[in-house]
N, C-alpha and C positions, 0 to 999 in steps of 0.2 A: 512529418506525416501530412497527408492530404486530409482536409476537413471531411471529405466524403468517406474516407476510410474510418475516421473517428466516429462519424454518425452511424456507420454500419456496425462498428464494434459496440457502440452503446446499445443498439437494438438487439444484437446477439447476446450481450451480457444481461440485459433485462429479461430476455427469454430464459436464460440459464438460471438466473436468480429465482425467478418465479417457479421454474421446474423443481426447485428444491424447497419450495414452501416459504420463501422469503418475498417480501414486497418492499420496494423502496418507498421512502416518505414522499408526500405530495410535491414538495418543492423540486424533486428530481425531474418532474415532468413539465415544469414551467418552460415556456418558450423564452428566448432571449428578451423579447419585448415585454413579456409578463414579468420576468425577473427584474428588468430595469424599472418597470412601473412600481414594483414592490420593494425596491432596494432599501428604502428607509425601514420598512417593517422587517426586512431580512438582514439588517445590519449585523446581527449576531452570527448568522450563518456565513456572511461574507468575511467578517473579521476572523472567524474560526476556520475559514477555508473548507467548509463542508460542501460536499457535492462530488461531481464527476471528475475523474482524474485518469487520463490514459496517456501512457508514456512509452516511447521507444528509447529513452535515455539519450536522445539527440543523435542516435546512430543510424536511424533510417532503416532498421531491420526489425520491425515490430514482431514478426513471427518467430524470429530467432532470439531476440532480446527485448523484452517489453513486459508490460503489466497493465492490467485493468484494476482500478481502485474506485471505491465510492466511500467517502468519509461521511458516516451517518451522524456522528456527534463528536465534538471536540471541546475540551475544557480550556481553562485559562492558565497560562504559564504563571501569572501572579499568584493564583491559588496554589499551584504546585510548589512554588517557592516559599510560600508562608506555611505550607503543610495543612491546608484545610480548604474545603470548597470543592469546586468542580475540577478534579485532578485527573480525569479519565478521558479516553477517546475510544471510538469504535469504528471499524471499517469492514467493508466486504471487498474481497479481491478475487480476481480470476487469473489463475496461472495456467496458460495453455500447455498442451503436451510439448515437452522439450523446449519450452520458452523460458529462457534464463532471466531471472531477476538477479542482477550481478552482485558480487561480493561487496558487503557494506556492513557498517555498524552504526550505533547511535551513541551520543554522548550523554543524553538525558533520558531518553525513552526506554522503558522496560515494556515488553509486549508478550502476550500469549498469541501464538500463531496456531490456528485451529483448522483442521480439515473438516469443512462443513458438508462436503459431499462431492461425489464424482470419482475421479481416479486416485492414484497414490500421490501424496505430496512428498517431495524429496527436498531435504535441507542439508546443504554442505556446510560444515562448521570448522572454524579455526579460532584459536584463542588470541590474546593480545600480549604484547610485551609490557614492560613495567610502565611505559608511557601511554598505553592504550593503542599503540599502533599494531597493524596486522602482523602476525607472527606465524610464518609458515611451519615452524617447528613446535608450536604449542597447541595443546588441546585444552580441555577444560571440563566443566560440569554444567549440565542444564537439568531442568525439571521437565519430565514428560508425564503429563497428567498426574502431577503431584509426586512422581517417583523420581528420585535422583538418578541421573545417568551420566557416566563419564564418557567423553568423546575424545578420540585421537585426532591429531591434526589432519584436516581434510576428510574426516569421516562423513559419510552420507547417511543420515538417518531418514527412515521412511515412515510415513504416517498414513494410515488408512482413515476413511471417514469416521469422525468422532474422536480421533486422537489429536493431541496437541503438544506443543513444546513452549516453555517459557524462556525467553531470551532476555538477558540483562545487558546494559551498556558494556561494550567491550567484547561481546560475543559476535564475532564476525560470521556472517551468514550469506549464502546465496540459495535460491530455491527455484523449483520448476515442477511441472506436472509430469508424471510417468504413467504411460498407458492410457492417457486421455487428459481432458481438461479437469481442473480442480477448483471448486468454490471454497475460498478460504475466508475465515473470520479472523479479524485482528482486534483484540481488546488490549488497551495499553494505557500508560500514563499520557499526559498531554502530548499531542503530536505537532511537530513543526517540520514540515517537509522542505522548507526553504533553507534551514540552517542545520538541522540535526540528522541529516543523512551523510555519512562519511564513507565515500566509496574508495575501494582499494585502487582502482584505476581512474584516470582523469576523464570522467564522463559527466554528462549533465543529468539533472533530475527530471526536467520537463522536456516535452517534444517541441520542435520547431514546426509551425503549422503553415501549410500551403492552403490558402483560402479558395479552394476550387468550387465550393458551394457554401450556402448559408448553414450555420450550425443548427442542429435540431435542439440541443440543449448546451448551455455553457459549461466549459470546464472550469475548475477552480483557478487555473492559470489564465482564464479569459477575464476574470472579474475586473481587474484593474483597467483593462482597455475597452471593455464592452459596456460597463455599467455607468461610465461617466463621460 
């Protein structure tokens, strides 16, 4: 992805988020220079990889397959492993109309995926085999706003604004917006985007960036290269 495209997506996303009554935290608006100057104070944000995240999954077709994310808060894996402390995470996502977030599951993370506003959110679901692998012939059960629902293999569940689904490890899922763009909330256990996204197809999690202009704000994937 070109950095200029990423900068434009950030601005558009901020406008959409505000239009639905949400405001990102102050660190979202730091310039790269300001972030670097405050990196010691912001060490917890950096280590938790909170912040902007825009991906085309390395395919170079963001409008067709991509996702906007902003990690608002993220807990500590050590707390989750010992069963106490900061065991939760929260994100805002934007899934554009017909923009695929490809089929994947998680080994550790359980998550509520919530339509916070906009169009219809569509989630395609499959179950797992006994080893947790993608199983095209298996369905399963999920909780939709606290109500148990059985799904057939490949069933596409639709969620209007205010509706949600709870996904557990081993629930294979892909999603997109139908009829327009969707603002999505994610509330989950501790999030690890580097190791806990298991994709059905061999794709990358983060975008490869062409630095055609300076970044407006840093992505979480920029921290290692830009802050030191």
